[in-house]
MIFILO-294403 format. One line per field, with one value per atom (N, C-alpha, C, O): residue number from 1; residue in one letter; chain; atom name; x, y, z. Coordinates in steps of 0.02 Angstrom, whole numbers, plus 50000, padded with zeros to 5 digits. Layout:
BEGIN
num <- c(NUM  ...)
residu <- c(A  ...)
chaine <- c(A  ...)
atome <- c(CA  ...)
east <- c(X  ...)
north <- c(Y  ...)
up <- c(Z  ...)
***
This chain:
BEGIN
num <- c(1  1  1  1  2  2  2  2  3  3  3  3  4  4  4  4  5  5  5  5  6  6  6  6  7  7  7  7  8  8  8  8  9  9  9  9  10  10  10  10  11  11  11  11  12  12  12  12  13  13  13  13  14  14  14  14  15  15  15  15  16  16  16  16  17  17  17  17  18  18  18  18  19  19  19  19  20  20  20  20  21  21  21  21  22  22  22  22  23  23  23  23  24  24  24  24  25  25  25  25  26  26  26  26  27  27  27  27  28  28  28  28  29  29  29  29  30  30  30  30  31  31  31  31  32  32  32  32  33  33  33  33  34  34  34  34  35  35  35  35  36  36  36  36  37  37  37  37  38  38  38  38  39  39  39  39  40  40  40  40  41  41  41  41  42  42  42  42  43  43  43  43  44  44  44  44  45  45  45  45  46  46  46  46  47  47  47  47  48  48  48  48  49  49  49  49  50  50  50  50  51  51  51  51  52  52  52  52  53  53  53  53  54  54  54  54  55  55  55  55  56  56  56  56  57  57  57  57  58  58  58  58  59  59  59  59  60  60  60  60  61  61  61  61  62  62  62  62  63  63  63  63  64  64  64  64  65  65  65  65  66  66  66  66  67  67  67  67  68  68  68  68  69  69  69  69  70  70  70  70  71  71  71  71  72  72  72  72  73  73  73  73  74  74  74  74  75  75  75  75  76  76  76  76  77  77  77  77  78  78  78  78  79  79  79  79  80  80  80  80  81  81  81  81  82  82  82  82  83  83  83  83  84  84  84  84  85  85  85  85  86  86  86  86  87  87  87  87  88  88  88  88  89  89  89  89  90  90  90  90  91  91  91  91  92  92  92  92  93  93  93  93  94  94  94  94  95  95  95  95  96  96  96  96  97  97  97  97  98  98  98  98  99  99  99  99  100  100  100  100  101  101  101  101  102  102  102  102  103  103  103  103  104  104  104  104  105  105  105  105  106  106  106  106  107  107  107  107  108  108  108  108  109  109  109  109  110  110  110  110  111  111  111  111  112  112  112  112  113  113  113  113  114  114  114  114  115  115  115  115  116  116  116  116  117  117  117  117  118  118  118  118  119  119  119  119  120  120  120  120  121  121  121  121  122  122  122  122  123  123  123  123  124  124  124  124  125  125  125  125  126  126  126  126  127  127  127  127  128  128  128  128  129  129  129  129  130  130  130  130  131  131  131  131  132  132  132  132  133  133  133  133  134  134  134  134  135  135  135  135  136  136  136  136  137  137  137  137  138  138  138  138  139  139  139  139  140  140  140  140  141  141  141  141  142  142  142  142  143  143  143  143  144  144  144  144  145  145  145  145  146  146  146  146  147  147  147  147  148  148  148  148  149  149  149  149  150  150  150  150  151  151  151  151  152  152  152  152  153  153  153  153  154  154  154  154  155  155  155  155  156  156  156  156  157  157  157  157  158  158  158  158  159  159  159  159  160  160  160  160  161  161  161  161  162  162  162  162  163  163  163  163  164  164  164  164  165  165  165  165  166  166  166  166  167  167  167  167  168  168  168  168  169  169  169  169  170  170  170  170  171  171  171  171  172  172  172  172  173  173  173  173  174  174  174  174  175  175  175  175  176  176  176  176  177  177  177  177  178  178  178  178  179  179  179  179)
residu <- c(M  M  M  M  R  R  R  R  G  G  G  G  P  P  P  P  V  V  V  V  E  E  E  E  P  P  P  P  H  H  H  H  L  L  L  L  P  P  P  P  Y  Y  Y  Y  L  L  L  L  E  E  E  E  P  P  P  P  I  I  I  I  V  V  V  V  G  G  G  G  G  G  G  G  A  A  A  A  W  W  W  W  W  W  W  W  T  T  T  T  V  V  V  V  G  G  G  G  A  A  A  A  A  A  A  A  A  A  A  A  L  L  L  L  D  D  D  D  S  S  S  S  G  G  G  G  A  A  A  A  G  G  G  G  T  T  T  T  V  V  V  V  I  I  I  I  L  L  L  L  A  A  A  A  A  A  A  A  G  G  G  G  L  L  L  L  G  G  G  G  V  V  V  V  T  T  T  T  G  G  G  G  G  G  G  G  L  L  L  L  I  I  I  I  V  V  V  V  A  A  A  A  L  L  L  L  R  R  R  R  S  S  S  S  R  R  R  R  Y  Y  Y  Y  G  G  G  G  T  T  T  T  G  G  G  G  S  S  S  S  P  P  P  P  L  L  L  L  P  P  P  P  P  P  P  P  G  G  G  G  G  G  G  G  R  R  R  R  G  G  G  G  R  R  R  R  F  F  F  F  L  L  L  L  R  R  R  R  L  L  L  L  L  L  L  L  G  G  G  G  I  I  I  I  T  T  T  T  V  V  V  V  A  A  A  A  L  L  L  L  V  V  V  V  A  A  A  A  V  V  V  V  A  A  A  A  G  G  G  G  T  T  T  T  V  V  V  V  L  L  L  L  G  G  G  G  S  S  S  S  T  T  T  T  G  G  G  G  L  L  L  L  G  G  G  G  E  E  E  E  L  L  L  L  A  A  A  A  V  V  V  V  P  P  P  P  A  A  A  A  A  A  A  A  C  C  C  C  A  A  A  A  M  M  M  M  V  V  V  V  G  G  G  G  V  V  V  V  A  A  A  A  L  L  L  L  V  V  V  V  P  P  P  P  L  L  L  L  S  S  S  S  S  S  S  S  Q  Q  Q  Q  L  L  L  L  D  D  D  D  E  E  E  E  R  R  R  R  S  S  S  S  L  L  L  L  L  L  L  L  A  A  A  A  V  V  V  V  G  G  G  G  G  G  G  G  A  A  A  A  L  L  L  L  M  M  M  M  V  V  V  V  L  L  L  L  G  G  G  G  A  A  A  A  A  A  A  A  G  G  G  G  A  A  A  A  L  L  L  L  F  F  F  F  A  A  A  A  L  L  L  L  D  D  D  D  S  S  S  S  V  V  V  V  G  G  G  G  N  N  N  N  T  T  T  T  Y  Y  Y  Y  S  S  S  S  Q  Q  Q  Q  G  G  G  G  L  L  L  L  V  V  V  V  G  G  G  G  M  M  M  M  V  V  V  V  A  A  A  A  G  G  G  G  A  A  A  A  L  L  L  L  L  L  L  L  W  W  W  W  V  V  V  V  A  A  A  A  A  A  A  A  A  A  A  A  H  H  H  H  R  R  R  R  T  T  T  T  G  G  G  G  L  L  L  L  L  L  L  L  T  T  T  T  E  E  E  E  A  A  A  A  R  R  R  R  G  G  G  G  R  R  R  R  V  V  V  V  R  R  R  R  R  R  R  R)
chaine <- c(A  A  A  A  A  A  A  A  A  A  A  A  A  A  A  A  A  A  A  A  A  A  A  A  A  A  A  A  A  A  A  A  A  A  A  A  A  A  A  A  A  A  A  A  A  A  A  A  A  A  A  A  A  A  A  A  A  A  A  A  A  A  A  A  A  A  A  A  A  A  A  A  A  A  A  A  A  A  A  A  A  A  A  A  A  A  A  A  A  A  A  A  A  A  A  A  A  A  A  A  A  A  A  A  A  A  A  A  A  A  A  A  A  A  A  A  A  A  A  A  A  A  A  A  A  A  A  A  A  A  A  A  A  A  A  A  A  A  A  A  A  A  A  A  A  A  A  A  A  A  A  A  A  A  A  A  A  A  A  A  A  A  A  A  A  A  A  A  A  A  A  A  A  A  A  A  A  A  A  A  A  A  A  A  A  A  A  A  A  A  A  A  A  A  A  A  A  A  A  A  A  A  A  A  A  A  A  A  A  A  A  A  A  A  A  A  A  A  A  A  A  A  A  A  A  A  A  A  A  A  A  A  A  A  A  A  A  A  A  A  A  A  A  A  A  A  A  A  A  A  A  A  A  A  A  A  A  A  A  A  A  A  A  A  A  A  A  A  A  A  A  A  A  A  A  A  A  A  A  A  A  A  A  A  A  A  A  A  A  A  A  A  A  A  A  A  A  A  A  A  A  A  A  A  A  A  A  A  A  A  A  A  A  A  A  A  A  A  A  A  A  A  A  A  A  A  A  A  A  A  A  A  A  A  A  A  A  A  A  A  A  A  A  A  A  A  A  A  A  A  A  A  A  A  A  A  A  A  A  A  A  A  A  A  A  A  A  A  A  A  A  A  A  A  A  A  A  A  A  A  A  A  A  A  A  A  A  A  A  A  A  A  A  A  A  A  A  A  A  A  A  A  A  A  A  A  A  A  A  A  A  A  A  A  A  A  A  A  A  A  A  A  A  A  A  A  A  A  A  A  A  A  A  A  A  A  A  A  A  A  A  A  A  A  A  A  A  A  A  A  A  A  A  A  A  A  A  A  A  A  A  A  A  A  A  A  A  A  A  A  A  A  A  A  A  A  A  A  A  A  A  A  A  A  A  A  A  A  A  A  A  A  A  A  A  A  A  A  A  A  A  A  A  A  A  A  A  A  A  A  A  A  A  A  A  A  A  A  A  A  A  A  A  A  A  A  A  A  A  A  A  A  A  A  A  A  A  A  A  A  A  A  A  A  A  A  A  A  A  A  A  A  A  A  A  A  A  A  A  A  A  A  A  A  A  A  A  A  A  A  A  A  A  A  A  A  A  A  A  A  A  A  A  A  A  A  A  A  A  A  A  A  A  A  A  A  A  A  A  A  A  A  A  A  A  A  A  A  A  A  A  A  A  A  A  A  A  A  A  A  A  A  A  A  A  A  A  A  A  A  A  A  A  A  A  A  A  A  A  A  A  A  A  A  A  A  A  A  A  A  A  A  A  A  A  A  A  A  A  A  A  A  A  A  A  A  A  A  A  A  A  A  A  A  A  A  A  A  A  A  A  A  A  A  A  A  A  A  A  A  A  A  A  A  A  A  A  A  A  A  A  A  A  A  A  A  A  A  A  A  A  A  A  A  A  A)
atome <- c(N  CA  C  O  N  CA  C  O  N  CA  C  O  N  CA  C  O  N  CA  C  O  N  CA  C  O  N  CA  C  O  N  CA  C  O  N  CA  C  O  N  CA  C  O  N  CA  C  O  N  CA  C  O  N  CA  C  O  N  CA  C  O  N  CA  C  O  N  CA  C  O  N  CA  C  O  N  CA  C  O  N  CA  C  O  N  CA  C  O  N  CA  C  O  N  CA  C  O  N  CA  C  O  N  CA  C  O  N  CA  C  O  N  CA  C  O  N  CA  C  O  N  CA  C  O  N  CA  C  O  N  CA  C  O  N  CA  C  O  N  CA  C  O  N  CA  C  O  N  CA  C  O  N  CA  C  O  N  CA  C  O  N  CA  C  O  N  CA  C  O  N  CA  C  O  N  CA  C  O  N  CA  C  O  N  CA  C  O  N  CA  C  O  N  CA  C  O  N  CA  C  O  N  CA  C  O  N  CA  C  O  N  CA  C  O  N  CA  C  O  N  CA  C  O  N  CA  C  O  N  CA  C  O  N  CA  C  O  N  CA  C  O  N  CA  C  O  N  CA  C  O  N  CA  C  O  N  CA  C  O  N  CA  C  O  N  CA  C  O  N  CA  C  O  N  CA  C  O  N  CA  C  O  N  CA  C  O  N  CA  C  O  N  CA  C  O  N  CA  C  O  N  CA  C  O  N  CA  C  O  N  CA  C  O  N  CA  C  O  N  CA  C  O  N  CA  C  O  N  CA  C  O  N  CA  C  O  N  CA  C  O  N  CA  C  O  N  CA  C  O  N  CA  C  O  N  CA  C  O  N  CA  C  O  N  CA  C  O  N  CA  C  O  N  CA  C  O  N  CA  C  O  N  CA  C  O  N  CA  C  O  N  CA  C  O  N  CA  C  O  N  CA  C  O  N  CA  C  O  N  CA  C  O  N  CA  C  O  N  CA  C  O  N  CA  C  O  N  CA  C  O  N  CA  C  O  N  CA  C  O  N  CA  C  O  N  CA  C  O  N  CA  C  O  N  CA  C  O  N  CA  C  O  N  CA  C  O  N  CA  C  O  N  CA  C  O  N  CA  C  O  N  CA  C  O  N  CA  C  O  N  CA  C  O  N  CA  C  O  N  CA  C  O  N  CA  C  O  N  CA  C  O  N  CA  C  O  N  CA  C  O  N  CA  C  O  N  CA  C  O  N  CA  C  O  N  CA  C  O  N  CA  C  O  N  CA  C  O  N  CA  C  O  N  CA  C  O  N  CA  C  O  N  CA  C  O  N  CA  C  O  N  CA  C  O  N  CA  C  O  N  CA  C  O  N  CA  C  O  N  CA  C  O  N  CA  C  O  N  CA  C  O  N  CA  C  O  N  CA  C  O  N  CA  C  O  N  CA  C  O  N  CA  C  O  N  CA  C  O  N  CA  C  O  N  CA  C  O  N  CA  C  O  N  CA  C  O  N  CA  C  O  N  CA  C  O  N  CA  C  O  N  CA  C  O  N  CA  C  O  N  CA  C  O  N  CA  C  O  N  CA  C  O  N  CA  C  O  N  CA  C  O  N  CA  C  O  N  CA  C  O  N  CA  C  O  N  CA  C  O  N  CA  C  O  N  CA  C  O  N  CA  C  O  N  CA  C  O  N  CA  C  O  N  CA  C  O  N  CA  C  O  N  CA  C  O  N  CA  C  O  N  CA  C  O  N  CA  C  O  N  CA  C  O  N  CA  C  O  N  CA  C  O  N  CA  C  O  N  CA  C  O  N  CA  C  O  N  CA  C  O  N  CA  C  O  N  CA  C  O  N  CA  C  O)
east <- c(53815  53871  53887  53892  53894  53906  53978  54025  53987  54053  54080  54052  54135  54168  54135  54161  54078  54045  54016  53982  54031  54003  53930  53912  53887  53816  53802  53840  53748  53723  53685  53652  53689  53652  53657  53606  53717  53724  53690  53676  53678  53648  53572  53541  53542  53470  53430  53391  53439  53399  53414  53367  53477  53488  53454  53426  53457  53426  53351  53319  53321  53249  53227  53175  53266  53252  53254  53211  53303  53307  53246  53221  53224  53165  53103  53063  53096  53038  53042  52991  53102  53110  53089  53057  53107  53088  53013  52985  52980  52907  52876  52829  52903  52877  52889  52845  52950  52966  52925  52914  52904  52864  52796  52765  52772  52707  52711  52659  52771  52779  52782  52788  52776  52781  52849  52897  52853  52914  52976  53030  52971  53030  53055  53113  53013  53033  53045  53090  53004  53011  53078  53107  53103  53167  53224  53270  53221  53273  53272  53324  53212  53205  53227  53259  53210  53231  53308  53338  53338  53411  53444  53494  53417  53444  53439  53486  53382  53373  53419  53446  53428  53474  53546  53586  53561  53627  53638  53692  53587  53592  53601  53643  53562  53567  53637  53668  53662  53730  53783  53830  53775  53823  53825  53878  53766  53763  53796  53833  53781  53809  53885  53921  53911  53984  54015  54066  53985  54012  54011  54058  53957  53952  53999  54027  54006  54052  54124  54161  54144  54213  54223  54279  54171  54176  54170  54207  54122  54106  54115  54110  54128  54130  54061  54013  54055  53990  53954  53898  53985  53955  53969  54000  53946  53957  53904  53848  53921  53872  53815  53822  53758  53700  53713  53753  53680  53687  53663  53629  53681  53659  53582  53545  53560  53489  53460  53403  53499  53475  53462  53416  53504  53495  53428  53392  53413  53349  53290  53240  53295  53240  53231  53174  53287  53283  53252  53208  53274  53246  53173  53135  53151  53080  53040  52987  53064  53030  53027  52975  53081  53082  53033  52995  53033  52987  52914  52873  52898  52829  52807  52751  52850  52833  52822  52773  52867  52860  52796  52760  52781  52720  52657  52610  52657  52599  52589  52532  52643  52638  52611  52568  52634  52611  52536  52498  52517  52447  52402  52349  52423  52383  52376  52321  52430  52426  52379  52342  52382  52338  52265  52222  52252  52183  52155  52099  52194  52171  52160  52112  52204  52196  52135  52101  52120  52062  51996  51943  51997  51935  51923  51876  51965  51956  51985  51972  52026  52058  52134  52171  52155  52227  52267  52327  52234  52272  52294  52336  52267  52287  52345  52370  52367  52420  52486  52517  52507  52572  52569  52615  52517  52514  52510  52540  52474  52470  52538  52558  52574  52641  52688  52730  52682  52723  52711  52758  52648  52631  52657  52680  52653  52678  52753  52778  52789  52862  52877  52924  52838  52847  52836  52873  52784  52771  52829  52848  52858  52913  52976  53017  52984  53044  53041  53093  52982  52977  53011  53054  52995  53032  53105  53148  53119  53188  53230  53289  53199  53235  53257  53311  53216  53237  53289  53334  53284  53334  53402  53453  53405  53469  53488  53542  53444  53454  53468  53516  53425  53431  53365  53315  53365  53304  53283  53224  53331  53315  53268  53226  53274  53229  53158  53110  53152  53086  53053  52994  53092  53065  53046  52993  53088  53072  53012  52970  53007  52949  52885  52835  52885  52826  52811  52753  52863  52852  52823  52780  52846  52819  52747  52707  52729  52659  52615  52561  52637  52599  52596  52544  52652  52653  52605  52571  52603  52556  52484  52442  52468  52400  52383  52328  52429  52417  52410  52368  52451  52447  52381  52354  52354  52288  52234  52188  52239  52191  52197  52146  52258  52269  52240  52210  52250  52227  52151  52124  52118  52045  52016  51957  52056  52031  52057  52040  52097  52123  52120  52109  52131  52131  52203  52242  52221  52288  52333  52314  52394  52442  52495  52539  52490  52543  52551  52607  52497  52502  52509  52554  52465  52465  52527  52549  52555  52615  52677  52728  52673  52731  52756  52814  52711  52730  52750  52802  52710  52725  52792  52833  52803  52865  52927  52977  52924  52984  52997  53055  52945  52956  52982  53026  52955  52980  53053  53093  53071  53141  53186  53239  53166  53207  53214  53268  53159  53163  53212  53251  53211  53256  53328  53373  53340  53409  53436  53493  53395  53417  53429  53476  53385  53395  53460  53495  53476  53539  53599  53646  53596  53652  53658  53714  53603  53605  53631  53676  53602  53619  53691  53722  53719  53788  53839  53899  53817  53863  53884  53926  53856  53874  53852  53887  53794  53771  53816  53832  53837  53882  53948  53975  53973  54036  54027  54072  53971  53958  53952  53978  53918  53912  53981  53995  54024  54092  54133  54173  54124  54160  54136  54175  54072  54044  54068  54080  54075  54096  54169  54189  54210  54282  54295  54353)
north <- c(56205  56167  56111  56122  56050  55992  55990  56001  55975  55969  55899  55860  55882  55818  55759  55704  55770  55718  55666  55682  55602  55548  55538  55540  55527  55517  55447  55400  55442  55376  55346  55383  55282  55246  55280  55301  55287  55324  55290  55323  55225  55189  55185  55156  55212  55206  55232  55195  55294  55324  55293  55281  55279  55248  55179  55163  55139  55072  55078  55044  55119  55127  55161  55143  55208  55240  55190  55192  55145  55093  55046  55024  55031  54988  55023  54993  55088  55125  55131  55126  55143  55147  55082  55082  55026  54960  54952  54925  54973  54970  55012  54990  55071  55114  55086  55089  55059  55032  54970  54955  54934  54874  54889  54845  54951  54970  54987  54995  54992  55012  54950  54894  54962  54908  54875  54905  54812  54774  54804  54803  54831  54860  54922  54924  54972  55035  55025  55055  54983  54971  54940  54956  54896  54864  54914  54914  54958  55009  55058  55075  55079  55126  55093  55125  55030  54993  54989  55000  54972  54967  55034  55036  55088  55154  55170  55196  55154  55166  55125  55149  55062  55020  55044  55037  55072  55102  55162  55170  55205  55262  55239  55266  55189  55163  55136  55151  55096  55068  55122  55119  55173  55228  55266  55283  55278  55313  55271  55297  55206  55163  55160  55163  55154  55152  55218  55217  55274  55339  55347  55372  55325  55332  55283  55300  55224  55175  55199  55192  55229  55253  55314  55328  55351  55412  55399  55428  55356  55347  55277  55267  55228  55159  55138  55143  55116  55096  55153  55144  55211  55267  55264  55217  55314  55316  55273  55267  55245  55202  55243  55302  55210  55242  55254  55218  55302  55313  55252  55210  55247  55190  55182  55230  55122  55107  55124  55108  55157  55178  55121  55124  55069  55012  54977  54961  54966  54934  54976  54950  55041  55087  55087  55086  55088  55087  55022  55022  54965  54901  54893  54864  54919  54918  54960  54938  55020  55063  55030  55033  54999  54964  54906  54898  54866  54809  54829  54799  54880  54904  54931  54918  54969  54997  54942  54944  54894  54839  54800  54781  54787  54750  54789  54760  54854  54894  54898  54896  54904  54905  54839  54838  54783  54717  54707  54683  54727  54719  54765  54744  54827  54874  54849  54853  54824  54798  54739  54733  54695  54636  54656  54632  54700  54722  54761  54748  54807  54845  54800  54809  54751  54705  54661  54646  54640  54596  54633  54602  54698  54737  54769  54808  54754  54781  54850  54883  54872  54938  54931  54971  54879  54865  54920  54926  54963  55018  55070  55112  55067  55113  55087  55123  55026  54995  55033  55047  55050  55084  55155  55174  55195  55261  55257  55299  55209  55201  55183  55209  55138  55119  55179  55187  55220  55280  55327  55353  55337  55380  55350  55386  55284  55251  55258  55269  55252  55261  55334  55347  55381  55451  55462  55499  55430  55436  55407  55434  55351  55320  55363  55360  55404  55446  55504  55532  55522  55577  55560  55599  55504  55489  55471  55483  55443  55428  55492  55492  55545  55608  55635  55663  55625  55648  55601  55623  55537  55490  55503  55500  55518  55531  55604  55622  55647  55719  55747  55784  55729  55750  55780  55745  55845  55879  55858  55860  55838  55819  55759  55754  55714  55657  55679  55648  55731  55758  55787  55775  55823  55851  55797  55801  55746  55691  55652  55630  55642  55608  55645  55614  55711  55751  55747  55742  55750  55745  55677  55673  55624  55557  55551  55517  55583  55581  55618  55593  55675  55713  55673  55670  55642  55601  55542  55524  55511  55456  55478  55444  55536  55563  55579  55564  55611  55626  55563  55559  55513  55449  55414  55382  55421  55392  55426  55394  55492  55528  55507  55497  55499  55475  55405  55390  55362  55293  55290  55249  55333  55332  55366  55357  55406  55444  55419  55448  55365  55341  55265  55231  55240  55168  55145  55179  55089  55063  55083  55122  55057  55069  55121  55134  55152  55198  55256  55272  55286  55342  55318  55340  55274  55255  55215  55220  55176  55138  55166  55177  55178  55200  55268  55277  55317  55385  55391  55421  55362  55366  55332  55359  55273  55236  55272  55278  55297  55329  55397  55415  55435  55500  55489  55525  55439  55424  55403  55424  55362  55342  55401  55407  55444  55503  55549  55576  55559  55601  55572  55609  55507  55476  55479  55487  55473  55479  55549  55558  55599  55669  55682  55716  55655  55663  55630  55658  55572  55539  55582  55590  55608  55649  55713  55736  55741  55802  55786  55820  55736  55721  55700  55714  55667  55643  55690  55677  55747  55796  55787  55825  55738  55727  55785  55803  55815  55872  55932  55967  55944  56000  55990  56038  55929  55914  55923  55949  55901  55908  55982  56003  56021  56093  56126  56169  56106  56133  56115  56156  56056  56035  56072  56086  56086  56120  56192  56219  56224  56294  56304  56360  56252  56258  56269  56275)
up <- c(47531  47506  47554  47615  47528  47569  47593  47554  47658  47685  47674  47635  47707  47696  47733  47732  47766  47805  47758  47710  47773  47733  47750  47809  47701  47715  47742  47729  47778  47799  47740  47703  47732  47679  47611  47583  47583  47520  47461  47411  47465  47409  47413  47368  47464  47474  47415  47385  47398  47343  47275  47237  47257  47192  47185  47132  47237  47234  47231  47190  47274  47273  47207  47179  47183  47119  47062  47017  47062  47011  47014  46962  47074  47081  47053  47018  47068  47042  46966  46931  46939  46867  46834  46781  46865  46839  46838  46790  46891  46894  46838  46805  46827  46774  46705  46662  46693  46627  46611  46553  46662  46651  46620  46591  46626  46598  46524  46492  46497  46427  46382  46405  46316  46268  46274  46297  46252  46263  46229  46259  46170  46136  46170  46193  46175  46207  46281  46310  46313  46384  46402  46454  46359  46371  46367  46408  46317  46309  46368  46395  46386  46442  46508  46550  46517  46576  46579  46631  46523  46521  46537  46573  46510  46525  46599  46629  46628  46700  46743  46793  46725  46763  46754  46800  46697  46686  46731  46760  46738  46782  46855  46891  46874  46942  46955  47006  46908  46915  46917  46956  46874  46873  46939  46964  46966  47032  47086  47128  47087  47139  47132  47183  47071  47062  47084  47118  47065  47086  47162  47191  47193  47266  47301  47353  47274  47304  47302  47351  47246  47242  47286  47308  47298  47338  47413  47452  47433  47504  47531  47591  47489  47513  47536  47498  47598  47624  47660  47683  47664  47699  47773  47798  47808  47880  47915  47890  47972  48007  48036  48050  48043  48073  48147  48177  48177  48249  48288  48261  48352  48392  48389  48399  48377  48370  48302  48288  48260  48195  48146  48106  48150  48105  48118  48071  48181  48199  48179  48153  48190  48170  48095  48070  48058  47985  47961  47917  47988  47966  47983  47945  48041  48058  48009  47985  47994  47946  47877  47844  47856  47792  47792  47744  47844  47848  47849  47814  47887  47890  47823  47801  47790  47725  47673  47636  47670  47622  47636  47590  47700  47717  47698  47670  47711  47693  47618  47594  47580  47507  47482  47437  47509  47488  47505  47463  47564  47584  47542  47519  47532  47493  47421  47392  47392  47324  47318  47270  47368  47368  47376  47340  47424  47436  47376  47355  47349  47291  47231  47193  47221  47165  47172  47122  47233  47242  47241  47232  47249  47247  47180  47172  47131  47064  47054  47004  47102  47097  47091  47119  47055  47049  47018  47031  46978  46947  46998  46983  47058  47111  47153  47196  47140  47182  47177  47228  47117  47109  47138  47174  47123  47155  47231  47266  47258  47331  47359  47411  47325  47348  47347  47391  47295  47290  47349  47379  47365  47422  47487  47531  47495  47556  47563  47618  47508  47510  47529  47567  47503  47521  47595  47627  47623  47695  47734  47786  47711  47747  47746  47792  47694  47690  47740  47757  47764  47811  47877  47899  47911  47973  47959  48002  47900  47884  47877  47893  47854  47847  47915  47921  47966  48033  48062  48098  48047  48073  48043  48078  47978  47945  47946  47924  47971  47973  47904  47894  47856  47787  47763  47757  47750  47728  47657  47640  47617  47549  47548  47503  47596  47599  47617  47594  47656  47672  47610  47598  47571  47509  47459  47428  47452  47406  47431  47391  47496  47524  47508  47489  47516  47499  47425  47405  47384  47311  47292  47248  47324  47309  47331  47298  47386  47407  47357  47340  47333  47283  47218  47186  47198  47138  47144  47096  47202  47213  47207  47177  47235  47229  47157  47134  47121  47051  47009  46965  47024  46989  47001  46956  47062  47076  47036  47010  47029  46987  46914  46880  46890  46821  46813  46762  46862  46857  46853  46817  46890  46890  46829  46814  46793  46737  46669  46618  46668  46605  46603  46653  46542  46532  46524  46491  46554  46547  46604  46649  46602  46656  46640  46680  46581  46561  46610  46628  46631  46677  46749  46785  46770  46840  46860  46918  46815  46832  46798  46830  46733  46695  46717  46735  46715  46732  46805  46821  46849  46921  46936  46973  46908  46922  46897  46933  46835  46808  46840  46850  46854  46888  46959  46981  46994  47061  47059  47101  47010  47004  46990  47021  46944  46929  46989  47001  47026  47086  47137  47167  47146  47194  47171  47212  47106  47081  47091  47113  47077  47087  47161  47179  47203  47276  47298  47341  47271  47289  47268  47306  47207  47183  47224  47236  47245  47286  47356  47381  47388  47457  47466  47517  47417  47422  47394  47396  47366  47341  47268  47244  47234  47164  47119  47072  47134  47094  47104  47055  47164  47178  47141  47113  47142  47108  47032  46999  47005  46933  46914  46862  46956  46941  46942  46901  46987  46991  46929  46906  46903  46843  46781  46736  46778  46720  46718  46664  46775  46778  46759  46742  46762  46748  46677  46657)
***
């Protein structure tokens, strides 16, 4: 059960989850993809509004934590960009999204120790497994539906659930349902 302690970076998972949902929805047909994208952006916005009213900006990172977080973010973004470029130029572009998913999962592992949150460790491991499964789907199927659509939307949903769990929104919702 979560205590009254405010989390660090409360908007991290909803924003990253919204980005992944957008990547996944981009692989779908324009009609259904637009509706699914809008629903995902609605979930992202709803989570951010709920977290903002509950925690404001959250608690500050420990000394040196901001620099460590920004370095981790910069390295991850650079590696994703380089991997996407290299995979695209070698004819393996369908592996770019699963590889990026695995890289984000790897980045969540050290972030979990920095923020002292086990849920980020679990989500990081799940994203690594999802990236590996997405790579297998990409190599075994035609099109981006599995390698981009499925990986993106599942990654987004995992991150949204992790945000709701880490910030106590799931516990609050369970308490309201039981009443």
